[in-house]
GUDOZA-537396 format. One record per residue (C-alpha): residue in three letters; x, y, z. Coordinates in Angstrom, 1 decimal. Layout:
<recs>
@aa: ALA	X: X	Y: Y	Z: Z;
...
</recs>
This chain:
<recs>
@aa: MET	X: 0.0	Y: 0.0	Z: 0.0;
@aa: THR	X: 1.3	Y: 3.5	Z: -0.9;
@aa: THR	X: 0.7	Y: 6.1	Z: 1.7;
@aa: CYS	X: 0.0	Y: 9.8	Z: 1.4;
@aa: TYR	X: 3.0	Y: 12.1	Z: 1.5;
@aa: MET	X: 1.4	Y: 14.1	Z: 4.4;
@aa: CYS	X: -0.1	Y: 11.4	Z: 6.5;
@aa: ASP	X: -0.3	Y: 7.6	Z: 6.9;
@aa: ASN	X: -3.6	Y: 7.2	Z: 5.0;
@aa: GLU	X: -3.7	Y: 5.2	Z: 1.8;
@aa: ALA	X: -2.9	Y: 7.3	Z: -1.2;
@aa: THR	X: -5.7	Y: 7.4	Z: -3.7;
@aa: SER	X: -4.3	Y: 10.0	Z: -6.1;
@aa: VAL	X: -1.3	Y: 12.1	Z: -6.7;
@aa: GLU	X: -0.7	Y: 15.7	Z: -5.7;
@aa: HIS	X: 1.5	Y: 18.1	Z: -7.7;
@aa: ALA	X: 4.2	Y: 19.6	Z: -5.6;
@aa: PRO	X: 4.2	Y: 22.6	Z: -6.0;
@aa: PRO	X: 0.5	Y: 22.8	Z: -6.9;
@aa: LYS	X: -0.3	Y: 22.8	Z: -10.6;
@aa: CYS	X: -2.4	Y: 25.9	Z: -10.2;
@aa: LEU	X: 0.8	Y: 28.0	Z: -9.6;
@aa: PHE	X: 1.8	Y: 27.4	Z: -13.2;
@aa: PRO	X: -0.1	Y: 29.0	Z: -16.1;
@aa: LYS	X: -2.2	Y: 26.9	Z: -18.5;
@aa: ASN	X: -0.8	Y: 26.6	Z: -22.0;
@aa: ARG	X: -3.6	Y: 28.9	Z: -23.3;
@aa: ASP	X: -2.2	Y: 31.7	Z: -21.1;
@aa: LEU	X: 1.4	Y: 31.2	Z: -22.4;
@aa: PRO	X: 3.2	Y: 31.9	Z: -25.7;
@aa: ALA	X: 2.7	Y: 29.2	Z: -28.3;
@aa: GLY	X: 4.9	Y: 26.1	Z: -27.6;
@aa: THR	X: 5.5	Y: 26.9	Z: -23.9;
@aa: ASN	X: 4.3	Y: 24.4	Z: -21.3;
@aa: LEU	X: 5.2	Y: 25.1	Z: -17.7;
@aa: ARG	X: 3.1	Y: 22.3	Z: -16.4;
@aa: ARG	X: 5.0	Y: 19.6	Z: -18.1;
@aa: ASN	X: 7.1	Y: 17.3	Z: -15.9;
@aa: LEU	X: 5.8	Y: 18.7	Z: -12.6;
@aa: ILE	X: 6.7	Y: 16.6	Z: -9.6;
@aa: THR	X: 3.9	Y: 14.5	Z: -8.2;
@aa: VAL	X: 3.7	Y: 12.7	Z: -4.8;
@aa: PRO	X: 1.2	Y: 10.0	Z: -3.6;
@aa: SER	X: -1.8	Y: 11.7	Z: -1.8;
@aa: CYS	X: -4.9	Y: 10.9	Z: 0.0;
@aa: GLU	X: -8.2	Y: 12.7	Z: -0.9;
@aa: ALA	X: -7.9	Y: 15.0	Z: 2.1;
@aa: HIS	X: -4.4	Y: 16.3	Z: 1.0;
@aa: ASN	X: -5.2	Y: 16.6	Z: -2.6;
@aa: GLN	X: -8.7	Y: 17.7	Z: -3.6;
@aa: GLU	X: -9.8	Y: 19.0	Z: -0.3;
@aa: THR	X: -6.8	Y: 21.5	Z: -0.2;
@aa: SER	X: -7.2	Y: 22.9	Z: -3.7;
@aa: THR	X: -8.9	Y: 26.1	Z: -2.4;
@aa: ASP	X: -5.8	Y: 26.6	Z: -0.2;
@aa: ASP	X: -3.6	Y: 26.1	Z: -3.2;
@aa: GLU	X: -5.5	Y: 28.8	Z: -5.0;
@aa: TYR	X: -5.3	Y: 31.0	Z: -2.0;
@aa: LEU	X: -1.5	Y: 30.6	Z: -2.0;
@aa: LEU	X: -1.4	Y: 31.5	Z: -5.7;
@aa: TYR	X: -3.3	Y: 34.8	Z: -4.9;
@aa: VAL	X: -1.0	Y: 35.6	Z: -2.1;
@aa: LEU	X: 2.1	Y: 35.1	Z: -4.3;
@aa: VAL	X: 0.7	Y: 37.1	Z: -7.2;
@aa: ILE	X: -0.3	Y: 40.1	Z: -5.1;
@aa: ASN	X: 3.1	Y: 40.2	Z: -3.4;
@aa: ILE	X: 5.7	Y: 39.6	Z: -6.0;
@aa: VAL	X: 6.8	Y: 41.9	Z: -8.8;
@aa: SER	X: 6.1	Y: 39.7	Z: -11.8;
@aa: ASN	X: 7.5	Y: 39.1	Z: -15.3;
@aa: GLN	X: 5.4	Y: 38.8	Z: -18.4;
@aa: ILE	X: 4.5	Y: 35.1	Z: -17.9;
@aa: ALA	X: 3.2	Y: 35.9	Z: -14.4;
@aa: GLN	X: 1.3	Y: 38.8	Z: -15.7;
@aa: ASN	X: -0.3	Y: 36.6	Z: -18.3;
@aa: HIS	X: -1.2	Y: 34.1	Z: -15.6;
@aa: PHE	X: -2.8	Y: 36.8	Z: -13.6;
@aa: PHE	X: -4.9	Y: 38.2	Z: -16.5;
@aa: GLY	X: -5.8	Y: 34.6	Z: -17.5;
@aa: ALA	X: -6.3	Y: 32.0	Z: -14.9;
@aa: ILE	X: -6.5	Y: 34.3	Z: -11.9;
@aa: MET	X: -9.0	Y: 36.7	Z: -13.4;
@aa: ARG	X: -11.1	Y: 33.7	Z: -14.4;
@aa: GLY	X: -10.9	Y: 32.5	Z: -10.8;
@aa: ILE	X: -11.9	Y: 35.8	Z: -9.5;
@aa: GLU	X: -14.9	Y: 35.9	Z: -11.8;
@aa: ARG	X: -15.8	Y: 32.3	Z: -10.7;
@aa: ASN	X: -15.3	Y: 33.0	Z: -7.0;
@aa: PRO	X: -15.1	Y: 36.8	Z: -6.2;
@aa: SER	X: -15.3	Y: 36.1	Z: -2.4;
@aa: LEU	X: -11.6	Y: 35.0	Z: -2.4;
@aa: ILE	X: -10.2	Y: 38.3	Z: -3.7;
@aa: GLN	X: -12.8	Y: 40.3	Z: -1.6;
@aa: ARG	X: -11.2	Y: 38.7	Z: 1.5;
@aa: PHE	X: -7.9	Y: 40.3	Z: 0.6;
@aa: SER	X: -9.4	Y: 43.7	Z: 0.0;
@aa: GLN	X: -11.3	Y: 44.0	Z: 3.3;
@aa: THR	X: -8.5	Y: 45.5	Z: 5.2;
@aa: PRO	X: -6.2	Y: 47.3	Z: 2.8;
@aa: MET	X: -3.5	Y: 49.6	Z: 4.3;
@aa: PRO	X: -2.2	Y: 52.3	Z: 2.0;
@aa: VAL	X: 1.6	Y: 52.2	Z: 1.4;
@aa: ILE	X: 4.1	Y: 54.2	Z: -0.6;
@aa: THR	X: 6.9	Y: 52.2	Z: -2.3;
@aa: GLN	X: 10.1	Y: 53.3	Z: -3.9;
@aa: ASP	X: 12.0	Y: 51.3	Z: -6.5;
@aa: THR	X: 15.6	Y: 51.1	Z: -5.1;
@aa: VAL	X: 17.1	Y: 51.1	Z: -8.6;
@aa: THR	X: 15.1	Y: 53.8	Z: -10.4;
@aa: GLY	X: 13.9	Y: 55.8	Z: -7.4;
@aa: GLU	X: 10.4	Y: 55.7	Z: -8.8;
@aa: ILE	X: 7.7	Y: 56.2	Z: -6.1;
@aa: ALA	X: 4.3	Y: 54.5	Z: -6.4;
@aa: SER	X: 1.2	Y: 54.2	Z: -4.3;
@aa: SER	X: 0.0	Y: 50.7	Z: -3.4;
@aa: PHE	X: -1.6	Y: 48.9	Z: -0.5;
@aa: ALA	X: -0.8	Y: 46.1	Z: 1.9;
@aa: VAL	X: -3.3	Y: 43.4	Z: 2.8;
@aa: GLN	X: -3.5	Y: 41.0	Z: 5.8;
@aa: ILE	X: -3.3	Y: 37.4	Z: 4.8;
@aa: GLU	X: -4.8	Y: 34.4	Z: 6.6;
@aa: TYR	X: -1.6	Y: 33.3	Z: 8.2;
@aa: GLU	X: -2.7	Y: 29.7	Z: 9.1;
@aa: ARG	X: -4.0	Y: 29.1	Z: 5.7;
@aa: PHE	X: -0.9	Y: 30.4	Z: 4.1;
@aa: LYS	X: 1.3	Y: 28.4	Z: 6.5;
@aa: ASN	X: -0.6	Y: 25.2	Z: 5.7;
@aa: SER	X: 0.0	Y: 25.6	Z: 2.0;
@aa: ILE	X: 3.7	Y: 26.2	Z: 2.5;
@aa: ASP	X: 3.9	Y: 23.2	Z: 4.9;
@aa: LYS	X: 2.5	Y: 21.0	Z: 2.1;
@aa: LEU	X: 5.2	Y: 22.2	Z: -0.2;
@aa: VAL	X: 7.9	Y: 21.5	Z: 2.2;
</recs>
């Protein structure tokens, strides 16, 4: 019997580590690019695969709103993430409930910009990171 990578329950599927949702779908990438090919999988029980997919999506949102991104990440945002927000607006609304205005300065160019900080659900974020580790 194969056991789940997170617990001693019987594995019934495989989990992508890191979660597949962190990588854009082919339709959101330049032609011929596939960032989901050859992702690592580990044996997983139902509780640590399907039942944690909303936390995986939450992790994606936290990463996207906190990291200066390249063109591929921007495409991912305007593709999959915007579709996710349209499908489940409550997730992004949770981020925007307690925005705190901040002023940022690019240390290279000196450019100053207005932005905002949000409070994340620490335990949910930590659980997602723990799954990755």
